[in-house]
C-alpha positions in Angstrom: 0.0 0.0 0.0 1.3 3.5 -0.8 1.8 6.2 1.7 -0.2 9.5 1.3 3.0 11.2 0.2 3.8 8.6 -2.5 0.2 9.0 -3.6 0.5 12.7 -3.9 3.8 12.4 -5.9 2.2 10.0 -8.3 -0.9 12.3 -8.8 1.3 15.4 -9.2 3.5 13.7 -11.8 0.5 12.1 -13.6 -1.1 15.6 -14.1 1.8 16.6 -16.3 0.5 14.4 -19.2 -2.4 16.9 -19.5 -0.1 20.0 -20.1 0.2 21.0 -23.7 3.6 22.6 -24.7 3.3 26.4 -25.2 0.2 26.9 -23.0 -0.3 29.0 -19.9 -1.4 27.0 -16.9 -2.6 28.0 -13.4 -0.6 26.5 -10.7 -2.4 25.9 -7.5 -1.5 25.6 -3.9 -1.2 22.6 -1.7 0.9 19.6 -0.8 0.3 17.7 -4.0 1.2 20.7 -6.3 4.8 20.5 -4.7 5.4 17.3 -6.6 3.8 18.7 -9.7 6.0 21.8 -9.7 9.3 19.8 -9.3 8.3 17.4 -12.1 7.4 20.3 -14.3 10.7 22.0 -13.5 12.4 18.9 -14.8 10.5 18.9 -18.0 11.2 22.6 -18.6 14.9 22.1 -17.9 14.7 19.4 -20.7 13.2 22.0 -23.1 9.5 21.8 -22.5 7.9 25.2 -23.0 5.1 26.4 -20.7 4.0 29.5 -18.8 2.6 29.3 -15.3 0.5 31.6 -13.2 0.8 31.0 -9.5 -2.2 31.2 -7.2 -0.3 32.3 -4.2 3.1 33.4 -2.9 3.7 30.1 -1.6 3.5 28.6 -5.0 5.8 31.2 -6.6 
């Protein structure tokens, strides 16, 4: 059985498949988005193009 944190990591990384290159996305706040942001950063470093709008200072 997965821990809550492992489930959040899987969910955050899974969400990346729905992001289309070149789009602008809203990036929410919360514990799951932490994993999404880190996975997205890895894709951006590899050349993926996307713009993000943070919903809070914590997300920035």
